[in-house]
C-alpha positions as CSV (number, residue, x, y, z in Angstrom):
1,X,-2.8,-1.4,6.5
2,X,-1.5,-5.0,6.8
3,X,2.2,-4.4,6.6
4,X,2.3,-1.0,8.4
5,X,1.1,-2.5,11.7
6,X,3.8,-5.2,11.6
7,X,6.7,-2.9,10.7
8,X,5.7,-0.4,13.3
9,X,6.5,-2.9,16.0
10,X,9.8,-4.1,14.5
11,X,13.1,-2.6,15.6
12,X,14.6,-0.4,12.9
13,X,16.8,-2.6,10.8
14,X,20.1,-1.9,9.1
15,X,20.9,-3.2,5.7
16,X,23.5,-5.9,5.0
17,X,26.9,-5.2,3.5
18,X,25.6,-6.1,0.0
19,X,22.8,-3.7,0.4
20,X,20.5,-2.9,-2.5
21,X,19.7,0.7,-3.4
22,X,16.6,2.0,-1.6
23,X,15.0,5.0,-3.3
24,X,11.7,6.7,-2.5
25,X,10.5,7.7,-6.0
26,X,8.0,10.6,-6.2
27,X,4.3,9.7,-6.1
28,X,3.7,12.4,-8.8
29,X,6.0,10.5,-11.2
30,X,4.2,7.2,-10.4
31,X,0.8,8.7,-11.2
32,X,2.1,10.3,-14.4
33,X,3.4,6.9,-15.6
34,X,0.2,5.2,-14.6
35,X,-1.9,7.7,-16.5
36,X,0.1,7.2,-19.7
37,X,-0.2,3.4,-19.5
38,X,-2.8,1.3,-21.3
39,X,-4.5,-1.0,-18.9
40,X,-6.8,-4.0,-19.4
41,X,-8.8,-5.9,-16.8
42,X,-7.3,-9.4,-16.3
43,X,-9.2,-11.2,-13.5
44,X,-10.7,-11.2,-10.1
45,X,-9.5,-13.3,-7.1
46,X,-8.1,-13.6,-3.6
47,X,-4.9,-11.8,-2.7
48,X,-2.8,-12.5,0.4
49,X,-3.8,-10.3,3.3
50,X,-7.5,-10.0,2.3
51,X,-9.3,-13.0,3.7
52,X,-12.9,-12.6,2.3
53,X,-12.9,-9.8,-0.2
54,X,-11.5,-10.3,-3.7
55,X,-9.3,-8.0,-5.7
56,X,-9.5,-7.0,-9.3
57,X,-6.3,-7.1,-11.4
58,X,-5.5,-4.6,-14.1
59,X,-2.3,-4.9,-16.2
60,X,-0.2,-3.0,-18.6
61,X,3.3,-3.5,-20.0
62,X,4.9,-1.9,-17.0
63,X,2.3,-2.1,-14.2
64,X,0.1,-4.6,-12.4
65,X,-2.5,-2.8,-10.3
66,X,-4.7,-4.7,-7.8
67,X,-7.9,-2.9,-6.9
68,X,-8.6,-4.3,-3.5
69,X,-12.1,-4.5,-1.9
70,X,-13.3,-5.0,-5.4
71,X,-15.7,-8.0,-5.2
72,X,-18.3,-8.7,-4.1
73,X,-19.4,-5.2,-5.1
74,X,-20.7,-3.2,-2.2
75,X,-19.8,-0.2,-0.1
76,X,-16.8,-1.0,2.1
77,X,-15.3,1.2,4.9
78,X,-11.9,0.8,3.2
79,X,-10.5,1.3,-0.3
80,X,-7.1,0.2,-1.5
81,X,-4.8,-0.2,-4.5
82,X,-1.7,-2.2,-4.7
83,X,0.6,-0.9,-7.5
84,X,3.3,-3.2,-8.7
85,X,6.1,-1.9,-11.0
86,X,9.8,-2.9,-11.4
87,X,10.5,0.9,-11.7
88,X,8.6,2.2,-8.7
89,X,8.4,-0.9,-6.5
90,X,5.2,-2.1,-4.7
91,X,3.2,0.9,-3.5
92,X,0.0,0.6,-1.4
93,X,-2.6,3.3,-1.3
94,X,-5.1,2.7,1.5
95,X,-8.0,4.6,3.1
96,X,-10.3,3.5,5.9
97,X,-13.2,5.2,7.5
98,X,-12.4,5.0,11.3
99,X,-15.6,7.0,12.1
100,X,-13.6,9.7,13.8
101,X,-11.2,10.2,10.9
102,X,-10.7,9.0,7.3
103,X,-7.4,7.3,7.6
104,X,-5.2,7.8,4.5
105,X,-2.0,5.9,3.9
106,X,0.8,5.8,1.2
107,X,3.3,3.0,1.7
108,X,6.4,1.8,-0.2
109,X,5.8,-1.8,0.6
110,X,8.7,-3.1,-1.5
111,X,11.5,-1.0,-3.0
112,X,12.2,-1.3,-6.8
113,X,15.7,-2.7,-6.3
114,X,14.2,-5.5,-4.2
115,X,11.1,-6.1,-6.3
116,X,13.0,-6.4,-9.6
117,X,14.2,-9.8,-8.7
118,X,10.6,-11.1,-8.4
119,X,8.7,-9.0,-11.0
120,X,9.8,-8.6,-14.6
121,X,8.4,-6.6,-17.5
122,X,6.2,-6.9,-19.4
123,X,3.5,-7.4,-16.8
124,X,0.7,-8.0,-19.3
125,X,0.9,-11.7,-18.7
126,X,0.9,-11.5,-14.9
127,X,-2.0,-13.1,-13.0
128,X,-3.4,-13.1,-9.5
129,X,-2.0,-16.5,-8.6
130,X,1.5,-15.5,-9.5
131,X,1.3,-12.0,-7.9
132,X,-0.2,-13.6,-4.8
133,X,2.8,-15.9,-4.3
134,X,5.2,-12.9,-4.7
135,X,3.3,-10.7,-2.3
136,X,3.2,-13.4,0.4
137,X,6.8,-14.4,0.0
138,X,8.0,-10.8,0.3
139,X,5.7,-10.1,3.2
140,X,7.4,-12.7,5.3
141,X,10.9,-11.4,4.4
142,X,10.1,-8.3,6.4
143,X,12.1,-6.1,4.0
144,X,12.6,-2.3,4.4
145,X,9.6,-0.1,3.8
146,X,8.3,3.4,4.2
147,X,4.9,4.6,5.2
148,X,3.1,7.9,5.4
149,X,-0.3,8.5,7.1
150,X,-2.6,11.2,8.3
151,X,-3.7,9.0,11.2
152,X,-1.6,6.4,12.8
153,X,-3.3,3.4,14.4
154,X,-1.7,4.2,17.8
155,X,-2.8,7.8,18.3
156,X,-4.5,8.9,15.0
157,X,-1.8,11.5,14.4
158,X,0.2,12.1,11.2
159,X,3.2,9.8,10.9
160,X,5.8,9.2,8.3
161,X,8.8,6.9,8.7
162,X,10.9,4.1,7.2
163,X,12.1,0.9,8.8
164,X,15.6,1.9,7.7
165,X,17.5,5.1,7.5
166,X,19.1,4.2,4.2
167,X,16.5,5.6,1.8
168,X,17.4,8.0,-1.0
169,X,15.2,11.1,-1.3
170,X,13.1,10.2,1.8
171,X,12.9,13.8,2.8
172,X,11.3,14.8,-0.5
173,X,8.9,11.8,-0.3
174,X,8.0,12.6,3.3
175,X,6.9,16.2,2.3
176,X,5.1,15.0,-0.8
177,X,3.2,12.2,0.9
178,X,2.3,14.2,4.0
179,X,0.9,16.9,1.8
180,X,-1.2,14.4,0.0
181,X,-2.5,12.5,3.0
182,X,-3.2,15.6,5.1
183,X,-5.3,17.2,2.4
184,X,-8.6,15.5,1.5
185,X,-8.8,17.0,-2.0
186,X,-5.3,16.0,-2.9
187,X,-6.0,12.5,-1.6
188,X,-9.2,12.1,-3.6
189,X,-7.4,13.3,-6.7
190,X,-4.7,10.7,-6.2
191,X,-7.2,7.8,-5.7
192,X,-9.4,9.0,-8.6
193,X,-6.3,9.2,-10.9
194,X,-5.5,5.6,-10.3
195,X,-9.1,4.5,-10.7
196,X,-9.5,6.5,-13.9
197,X,-6.3,5.0,-15.4
198,X,-7.3,1.4,-14.9
199,X,-10.9,1.8,-16.0
200,X,-10.5,4.0,-19.0
201,X,-10.5,1.0,-21.3
202,X,-13.3,-1.5,-21.5
203,X,-13.1,-4.7,-19.5
204,X,-11.6,-7.5,-21.6
């Protein structure tokens, strides 16, 4: 996953004196909120970090979800969603077939208290051009993040960490995400829940 690799090689950072609140919100709450939202397809286009494969954007009042590896339509060894929400932050769900293992990642790419200065509700009017600028700008700020995987790139072993120690409810998030990424059925249920939520209404 594009940001995990970079953060893994950075020295753990400490937050400034005017620190924002960093909270790892439950994935279960995120999915429940997504399932209750009404999405519509907005457009397809290029998103920062994906050089040749386009993403499909689905929006609701409180969410913008990018289905990455979306176009051109074909079977890819990877599947990913970028979920953007002022309440939950920017969450990346990513899987990749590494032949020896199906790598499964959940990442808090941006925390809600940081993202709220860039993304406002309602998100119905958001578009790929605007979201792309936000994603690229935040990427180069190297802000705090957390990631959980069943197979790290270094040794293909489970790993869950944050780039800072100042994360509220990290221990709960750690257990929850490791349970999801370590169990194929739980992981499939997670990915299918997102897909079902964004495609339950007709393309508009």
